[in-house]
C-alpha positions in Angstrom: -6.2 -1.4 4.5 -12.7 0.3 8.1 -15.8 1.6 9.0 -18.0 2.9 6.3 -21.3 4.6 5.7 -23.8 4.5 2.9 -23.8 7.3 0.3 -25.5 8.3 -2.9 -23.6 7.4 -6.1 -23.8 9.5 -9.1 -23.4 9.9 -12.8 -21.6 6.8 -13.7 -20.1 3.7 -12.5 -17.7 5.2 -10.0 -14.0 5.4 -9.3 -10.6 4.4 -8.6 -8.3 1.7 -7.7 -5.7 2.0 -10.2 -4.7 1.3 -13.7 -6.6 -1.6 -15.1 -3.8 -4.1 -14.7 -1.7 -2.1 -12.2 -3.8 -3.1 -9.2 -6.5 -5.5 -8.3 -10.1 -4.2 -8.2 -12.8 -5.2 -5.8 -14.9 -8.1 -7.0 -18.1 -6.6 -5.5 -20.9 -6.1 -8.0 -21.4 -2.5 -9.1 -24.6 -1.2 -7.5 -27.4 0.2 -9.6 -26.9 3.9 -10.2 -29.5 6.5 -9.1 -30.2 9.6 -11.1 -27.3 12.0 -10.7 -27.8 15.0 -8.4 -28.0 18.5 -9.8 -24.7 19.4 -8.1 -23.1 16.3 -9.6 -24.3 17.2 -13.1 -23.0 20.8 -12.6 -19.6 19.7 -11.4 -19.2 17.1 -14.2 -20.1 19.6 -16.9 -17.6 22.1 -15.5 -14.8 19.5 -15.2 -15.1 17.9 -18.7 -12.4 19.9 -20.3 -10.0 19.4 -17.4 -10.0 15.6 -17.3 -7.9 13.2 -19.2 -7.4 9.4 -19.4 -3.8 8.4 -19.1 -2.8 5.4 -21.2 0.5 3.4 -21.0 1.2 1.8 -24.4 3.9 -0.6 -25.6 6.6 1.1 -27.7 6.6 -1.4 -30.5 2.9 -2.3 -31.0 1.2 0.6 -29.4 -1.0 -1.8 -27.4 -2.6 -0.5 -24.3 -0.9 -1.9 -21.2 -2.5 0.1 -18.4 -5.0 3.0 -18.0 -5.7 5.5 -15.4 -7.0 9.1 -15.1 -5.4 12.5 -14.7 -6.4 16.2 -14.4 -5.1 19.5 -15.5 -3.7 21.8 -12.8 -2.4 24.8 -14.9 -2.9 26.4 -18.3 0.3 24.9 -19.7 -0.8 21.3 -19.8 0.6 20.2 -16.5 -1.5 17.4 -15.0 -1.6 15.2 -11.9 -2.1 11.4 -11.8 -0.9 8.4 -9.7 2.6 6.9 -9.7 1.1 3.5 -10.1 -0.7 4.6 -13.3 2.6 5.5 -15.0 5.0 3.1 -13.2 5.9 1.2 -16.4 7.0 4.5 -17.9 9.3 5.1 -15.0 10.7 1.6 -14.8 10.9 0.7 -18.5 10.8 3.7 -20.8 12.4 1.8 -23.6 9.4 -0.6 -23.7 6.5 1.8 -22.9 5.3 5.2 -23.8 2.3 7.3 -22.5 -0.5 9.2 -24.2 -3.6 11.1 -22.9 -7.1 11.1 -24.3 -9.4 14.0 -23.5 -13.2 13.9 -23.0 -13.4 15.2 -26.6 -11.3 12.4 -27.9 -8.2 14.5 -28.5 -4.9 12.6 -28.0 -1.3 13.5 -27.4 1.9 12.4 -25.9 2.6 12.5 -22.1 6.0 13.5 -20.6 6.9 12.5 -17.0 7.9 15.5 -14.9 8.1 14.1 -11.3 6.8 11.3 -9.2 6.4 10.4 -5.5 6.4 6.7 -4.9 5.6 7.1 -1.1 2.3 8.9 -1.7 1.6 7.4 -5.1 1.6 10.7 -7.1 3.0 11.8 -10.4 3.2 15.1 -12.4 3.0 14.9 -16.2 3.0 17.3 -19.1 0.4 16.9 -21.8 1.7 17.7 -25.2 -0.2 20.2 -27.3 -2.4 21.4 -24.4 -2.6 25.2 -24.0 -5.8 26.2 -22.4 -7.1 28.3 -19.4 -9.4 25.6 -18.1 -7.8 23.7 -15.2 -8.6 22.7 -11.6 -7.8 24.8 -8.6 -6.7 23.4 -5.3 -8.7 24.0 -2.2 -6.8 26.3 0.2 -5.0 24.8 3.2 -6.9 27.3 5.4 -10.2 25.4 4.6 -9.9 21.9 6.1 -12.5 19.3 5.2 -15.3 18.6 7.7 -16.6 15.2 8.7 -19.6 14.3 6.4 -18.8 17.0 3.8 -19.9 16.1 0.3 -17.1 15.4 -2.1 -17.0 14.1 -5.7 -14.5 11.9 -7.5 -14.0 12.0 -11.3 -12.2 9.9 -13.8 -12.6 7.1 -16.4 -13.8 3.9 -14.7 -12.9 0.6 -16.3 -12.2 2.4 -19.6 -15.9 2.9 -20.1 -16.0 6.7 -20.3 -15.6 9.7 -18.0 -17.8 9.7 -14.9 -18.4 11.2 -11.5 -19.1 9.5 -8.2 -20.7 11.3 -5.2 -19.7 10.5 -1.7 -18.7 12.0 1.7 -15.5 12.8 3.6 -15.2 10.6 6.6 -11.9 11.7 8.1 -8.5 10.1 7.8 -8.1 6.3 7.7 -6.9 4.8 10.9 -3.7 2.7 11.3 -1.7 4.2 8.4 1.8 5.6 8.4 0.8 8.5 6.1 -2.5 10.4 6.1 -5.1 9.0 3.7 -8.6 10.3 3.2 -11.5 7.9 3.8 -13.9 8.6 0.9 -17.3 7.0 1.4 -18.1 6.7 -2.2 -17.6 4.3 -5.1 -14.2 4.0 -6.8 -13.5 1.6 -9.7 -10.4 0.6 -11.6 -9.2 3.1 -14.2 -10.0 6.2 -12.2 -6.8 6.2 -10.2 -5.2 9.6 -10.6 -8.4 11.5 -11.1 -9.4 14.4 -8.9 -11.7 14.5 -5.9 -13.4 17.9 -5.5 -15.6 19.7 -3.2 -19.0 21.3 -4.1 -17.2 24.4 -5.5 -15.1 22.1 -7.8 -11.9 22.7 -6.0 -9.5 19.7 -5.7 -9.3 18.2 -2.2 -7.4 15.0 -3.0 -6.4 12.5 -5.7 -8.1 9.1 -6.2 -5.7 6.4 -5.3 -7.2 3.0 -4.2 -10.1 0.8 -3.2 -10.2 -1.2 0.0 -12.3 -4.0 -1.2 -15.4 -2.4 0.4 -18.1 -1.3 -2.0 -18.2 2.3 -0.7 -15.0 2.5 1.3 -12.1 4.0 -0.7 -9.0 6.1 -0.4 -7.8 9.5 -1.6 -4.4 11.1 -1.3 -4.8 14.4 0.6 -3.4 17.7 -0.8 -0.8 17.9 1.9 1.3 15.5 -0.2 0.4 17.1 -3.5 1.7 20.6 -2.7 5.3 19.6 -1.9 5.6 17.6 -5.1 4.3 20.5 -7.2 6.9 22.8 -5.4 9.9 20.6 -6.3 12.4 21.8 -8.9 12.1 19.9 -12.1 15.5 20.4 -13.9 15.9 16.9 -15.3 13.7 14.1 -16.6 13.0 11.7 -13.7 13.7 8.0 -14.1 13.8 4.9 -11.9 17.1 6.1 -10.2 14.8 8.4 -8.3 12.9 5.5 -6.6 15.7 4.3 -4.2 16.1 7.7 -2.4 12.4 7.8 -1.8 12.3 4.2 -0.5 15.2 5.0 1.9 13.3 8.0 3.3 10.2 5.8 3.7 11.9 3.0 5.6 13.5 5.5 8.0 10.1 6.9 8.7 8.6 3.4 9.1 11.2 2.1 11.5 11.2 5.3 13.5 7.4 5.1 13.9 7.6 1.4 15.0 10.5 2.0 17.4 9.7 5.4 18.8 9.0 3.6 22.0 9.5 0.0 23.1 7.3 -2.4 21.1 4.0 -2.9 22.8 3.5 -6.4 24.2 0.6 -8.7 24.9 0.1 -12.0 26.6 -0.1 -15.2 24.5 -0.6 -18.1 26.8 2.3 -18.2 29.3 4.4 -16.0 27.0 4.6 -12.3 26.2 5.1 -11.2 22.6 5.5 -7.9 20.7 2.4 -6.6 18.8 3.4 -3.0 18.2 1.4 0.2 18.3 -2.2 -0.4 17.4 -2.3 3.1 15.8 0.0 1.7 13.1 -0.6 -2.1 12.9 -3.7 -4.2 12.8 -3.6 -7.5 14.7 -5.8 -10.6 14.5 -6.0 -13.6 16.8 -7.0 -17.2 16.4 -7.4 -20.2 18.7 -7.6 -23.8 17.6 -8.3 -25.4 21.0 -10.7 -28.3 20.8 -11.7 -30.9 23.4 -10.9 -33.9 21.1 -7.4 -32.7 20.3 -4.3 -33.6 22.3 -2.8 -30.1 21.6 -3.9 -26.5 21.2 -2.6 -23.4 19.5 -3.1 -19.7 20.0 -1.8 -17.2 17.4 -1.6 -13.5 16.7 -0.8 -11.8 13.4 0.0 -8.1 13.0 0.7 -6.1 9.9 1.4 -2.5 8.9 -1.7 -1.3 6.9 0.2 0.1 4.0 3.0 -0.8 1.5 4.6 1.0 -1.5 3.6 0.0 -5.0 6.6 -0.2 -7.4 5.0 -2.2 -10.1 2.3 -4.9 -10.4 4.5 -7.7 -9.3 6.5 -5.9 -6.6 5.5 -4.0 -3.5 7.8 -3.1 -0.7 8.2 -0.9 2.4 6.1 -2.9 4.8 6.3 -5.0 8.0 4.3 -7.9 9.3 4.8 -10.5 12.1 3.1 -13.4 13.8 3.3 -15.5 16.9 2.0 -18.9 17.8 1.9 -20.6 21.2 1.6 -24.4 21.2 0.7 -26.7 24.0 0.7 -30.5 23.9 1.1 -32.2 27.2 -0.9 -35.2 25.9 1.5 -35.7 23.1 4.5 -36.2 25.3 7.9 -34.6 24.9 9.2 -36.4 21.8 6.0 -36.1 19.7 5.6 -32.4 20.7 9.2 -31.6 19.8 8.7 -33.1 16.3 5.4 -31.2 15.8 6.7 -27.9 17.2 10.1 -28.1 15.4 8.4 -28.0 12.0 7.6 -24.4 12.6 11.2 -23.4 11.9 12.0 -23.9 8.3 15.6 -24.3 7.1 15.0 -21.2 5.1 12.2 -18.9 6.2 11.7 -18.0 2.5 10.4 -21.5 1.8 11.2 -23.9 -0.9 11.4 -23.8 -4.7 10.8 -20.6 -6.7 11.0 -18.3 -3.7 14.7 -19.1 -3.3 15.5 -18.0 -6.8 16.7 -14.5 -7.6 14.1 -12.2 -9.2 14.2 -9.0 -11.1 14.1 -7.0 -7.9 15.6 -9.4 -5.3 18.8 -11.5 -5.0 18.8 -15.1 -3.8 18.4 -15.2 0.0 21.4 -15.6 2.3 20.4 -17.3 5.6 22.0 -17.8 9.0 20.8 -19.9 11.9 21.8 -19.7 15.6 20.5 -20.1 19.2 19.7 -17.0 21.2 19.1 -17.1 25.0 17.7 -14.1 26.7 14.7 -13.0 28.8 14.1 -16.4 30.3 13.6 -18.0 26.9 15.9 -19.9 24.5 15.2 -19.5 20.8 16.4 -21.2 17.7 16.6 -18.3 15.2 16.9 -18.3 11.4 17.5 -15.0 9.6 17.4 -14.7 5.8 18.2 -11.6 3.9 17.7 -10.6 0.2 19.2 -7.5 -1.3 17.2 -5.3 -3.7 18.9 -5.5 -7.0 17.6 -2.2 -8.5 17.5 -0.2 -5.3 20.9 -0.1 -3.7 21.1 -0.2 0.1 17.7 -1.9 0.7 17.0 -5.4 1.8 14.1 -7.8 2.6 14.6 -9.6 5.9 12.7 -12.6 7.3 13.3 -13.9 10.8 11.9 -17.1 12.2 12.4 -17.9 15.9 11.2 -21.1 17.8 11.6 -21.8 21.5 13.5 -24.9 22.4 13.5 -24.9 26.2 10.2 -26.5 27.2 9.1 -30.1 26.8 5.5 -29.7 25.9 5.1 -26.0 25.3 6.5 -23.9 22.5 6.4 -20.5 21.0 7.3 -19.5 17.4 7.5 -16.0 16.0 8.1 -14.7 12.5 9.1 -11.2 11.3 8.9 -10.1 7.7 10.3 -6.7 6.9 10.6 -5.4 3.3 12.6 -2.6 1.9 14.8 -1.5 4.8 18.5 -0.8 5.3 20.5 -3.6 6.9 21.0 -1.4 10.0 17.3 -0.7 10.4 16.4 -4.3 9.8 18.8 -5.4 12.5 17.4 -2.8 14.9 13.8 -4.0 14.4 14.9 -7.7 14.7 16.7 -7.0 18.0 13.7 -5.2 19.5 11.4 -8.0 18.2 13.3 -10.8 19.8 14.0 -8.9 23.1 10.2 -8.4 23.5 9.6 -12.2 23.3 9.7 -14.1 26.6 8.1 -16.7 28.8 6.2 -15.0 31.7 4.8 -18.1 33.4 
């Protein structure tokens, strides 16, 4: 999910990742805070009346389930936050409700107006808020410059409202959608808060941490403006998620297959690794002089996924390849060792075979595929999305069966795609796998 630079922190702990229980925070220790800068103090004082904490509470007990941040964008009580902050409200409104808390302690109900799962944004209405004070968006004609000072605001870890100073360091590499690289501190609870420039104009929305102390992510305004422009005639609910997921998976597959999958050598084989502008790949070798075998492996994954709720994310792709060589083992021992790489079900044993709230039980099929000078034993397992019609998770495991003491195994895991797009990706994946020596 990067290269990062050191920055000055300010005014309070720092910012974002998400709602307290909605996403996992970095375990890095919070650094000691220096004295806030004059500009940080000025911006925080000017922003106080425009910030809110967004709390998701249980309907029956009123117990706090998750918290995040939000900020006013007009005089009628309209505010922005993250989808993942209010996801429980979208998915289970019968069990959860939302309230806001201002810097002055004022509380009120929160009504959902619109949400964007793809870019993790939501628009809400704050009950009882009628005021002129609100944030303005920075004009599209003024793009951010590398190294420009920016400030993120919100309520970190439910400790109180705070500001964190940092810098703009361009867009994050290897992502399907533009994401701002904020070199500043973000802590849980400040998801959905604003990131502003030195004039106090919003340049993005706090969204996530990367696990690096000062390497964090903001949603740029290019995704905020279309959401604000949408017509809002009806109250949104979870039925609006599936159409957005379908749009996302089309964009994901189109980006992956806009040209033939990029390949690279793995021992005497060639395997697909994809576009390095979208996927990050890692390699590993286990060759040792005292072992009668060796392995070389490559793992690649799309550097983003879509958050639906804490226990379920979708809309992503990963794959891996392993080359095995074992001349010293002999053909029979090598076949037994190599054959273990193809599971009867690529979803594994036990609980993973059971249906869940979001996924059906997997349906699997196994066959032999011969092409491109290689013969593969292929297992394909598919799970349908129970709440989002037309979407599937697909896992493919392919193991070569045509060499005595050499073997190649590949696995593809694609989540939240139509059956047709999953098949397209699978065909391209298998066709790009072959022996070359």
